[in-house]
C-alpha positions, 0 to 999 in steps of 0.5 A, spaced: 469 820 043 472 825 049 473 832 047 477 837 051 473 844 051 476 851 052 471 857 053 474 864 054 469 869 050 468 874 056 470 873 063 470 866 065 476 861 064 473 855 063 475 848 061 472 841 060 472 834 058 466 832 055 464 824 053 460 823 046 457 830 047 453 828 053 457 827 059 461 831 063 467 828 065 470 834 068 469 841 068 473 847 072 471 855 071 475 860 074 470 866 075 472 874 074 466 876 077 469 879 083 475 882 079 470 886 074 465 888 080 469 894 082 468 896 075 461 895 074 462 891 068 467 887 064 474 890 062 476 887 056 484 888 057 483 885 065 479 879 062 484 877 057 490 878 062 486 874 067 485 868 062 492 868 060 493 867 068 488 861 068 488 857 062 493 852 063 491 851 070 483 850 069 485 845 063 490 841 068 484 841 073 479 839 068 483 833 065 485 831 073 477 831 075 476 826 068 482 822 070 484 822 063 490 825 059 491 827 052 492 820 049 485 819 051 482 825 047 480 825 040 480 833 039 481 840 042 475 844 042 475 852 043 470 858 042 472 862 036 467 867 037 463 872 038 466 875 044 471 879 046 477 879 041 483 879 046 479 874 051 478 869 045 485 870 042 487 867 049 483 861 048 484 860 041 492 860 042 492 855 048 488 850 044 493 851 038 498 850 043 495 843 045 494 841 038 501 842 036 504 839 042 499 833 042 497 832 035 490 832 036 485 836 031 482 842 033 474 844 033 472 851 033 466 853 036 461 858 035 459 861 042 451 861 041 451 854 038 455 852 045 449 855 049 444 851 045 448 845 046 448 846 053 441 843 053 444 837 050 448 835 056 446 829 060 443 832 067 440 828 073 434 832 073 432 832 066 434 827 060 438 830 054 435 834 049 436 832 041 434 836 035 429 838 032 427 844 036 425 851 037 431 855 041 431 862 045 438 864 046 437 870 051 444 873 054 448 879 056 450 879 048 444 876 044 437 875 044 435 871 038 430 865 036 432 860 032 430 853 029 435 848 030 434 842 025 436 834 026 443 836 024 444 841 028 444 847 023 441 853 025 436 858 022 435 864 025 427 866 026 428 873 029 433 877 034 434 884 037 434 890 034 438 893 040 439 891 046 439 884 048 435 882 054 441 881 059 444 887 057 437 891 059 437 887 065 444 890 067 443 897 065 436 897 069 440 894 075 445 900 074 440 905 074 437 902 081 444 902 084 444 894 084 451 890 085 454 887 078 452 882 075 445 886 075 441 880 072 440 876 078 439 881 083 433 884 079 430 877 079 431 876 086 428 883 088 422 882 082 420 876 087 418 881 092 415 886 088 409 888 085 409 887 077 403 891 076 406 897 080 409 900 073 406 899 066 413 899 062 412 898 054 413 891 051 417 892 045 415 889 038 410 885 042 405 887 037 409 887 031 408 880 027 416 879 026 420 875 031 424 881 033 425 884 040 427 891 042 429 892 049 432 899 049 425 902 050 424 898 056 430 901 059 428 908 057 421 907 061 425 905 067 429 911 067 423 916 066 420 913 071 426 913 076 427 921 074 419 922 076 419 919 082 426 922 085 423 929 082 417 928 087 422 927 093 419 919 094 423 913 095 424 908 089 420 902 090 426 898 087 422 891 088 416 894 084 421 897 079 424 890 078 418 886 078 415 891 073 421 891 068 422 883 069 414 882 067 415 886 061 421 882 058 418 876 060 412 877 057 415 879 050 420 873 051 415 868 052 410 871 047 415 871 041 417 864 043 410 861 043 409 864 035 416 861 033 413 854 036 407 855 032 410 858 026 415 852 025 410 846 028 416 844 033 413 841 039 420 842 043 423 848 045 429 850 048 431 856 053 439 857 053 443 863 055 445 866 062 438 870 062 435 862 061 437 862 069 432 867 071 427 864 075 421 868 073 422 866 065 423 859 067 416 859 071 413 863 065 416 859 059 413 852 063 406 855 063 406 857 056 409 850 054 403 847 058 398 852 054 401 850 048 402 842 049 410 843 048 416 840 051 420 846 054 428 845 056 433 849 060 440 847 062 441 847 069 443 854 071 450 853 072 450 851 064 446 857 062 452 861 064 459 861 060 462 854 060 466 849 057 462 843 057 457 847 052 463 848 048 465 841 048 457 838 046 457 842 040 464 840 038 462 833 039 456 834 033 462 837 028 467 831 030 461 827 028 461 829 021 469 829 020 469 837 021 475 839 024 479 845 024 487 847 023 492 851 026 489 856 021 483 857 026 482 864 028 478 868 033 472 873 031 469 878 035 463 878 031 462 871 028 455 869 025 452 863 025 452 862 018 459 864 017 461 858 022 456 853 019 459 854 012 466 855 015 467 861 011 470 865 016 471 873 016 478 875 013 482 878 018 
């Protein structure tokens, strides 16, 4: 079953053709990173306009890479939420146009489900993963733990009460004057620093829940930087990055450890943009060795927003005969429960 997938939830215009939810036959992503770098973050209106300019081009190129036409497809999938509303609308409108023109059914996909499904794509250096498993999704907009059953249904175990992990990375990067996007820069500089130089708080680490809190870490970094500057000292950027990253990683790893113990699952998936972080990958692997777990990460390229992950998630819906109509909407705050039940918010 070949599915054409479109992803436009934020600042990446991506299209992919995925076979049987596992093999990527073609994928093209038009990045807007350089455009938004001058603003220090994503500007929603700019992102939407760039999606309009790029979406048909990436679809045509992905189909060309796959060597397929619309007659070779079974469905068209698209990210329907959550994300930037204007950006989502571009992708949904494009999917509707292709569906109307070709008669192919549509499949709306939740963005988080896509990130999780990225681990189910075949890659050269690891086997495709199949549920059930425990999953940590950590990105710029989300930090949540889920139990995923054999039918690819999600049960939320915990999540952030304030900032997402990736959001905290970006805010700390801005405090340090690092280039956008800040997360990869913090990760790079952390490898050159002393993680014991500063003691930043581990939000909710001692709380019995599986929730997260990262706003206190960001504030602690701000206080430390103010103190250093008042003393007339140079900011040890590498040490700040290393100490901040050590705090974030400890919380992510320990909460994931508890989730695995609580559910009894022996397989852990780490997904989302933060899953590309080298420090997090190393710490998760060490924890998995201690606990006798198998831990899986998508390749760094599949951790960021991409259409292949949307195609992988869509295949699981198509296999159950769950298709959408041209009434499909875009929802900035769509929850996984709403997506799973098909009870979408009323506009």
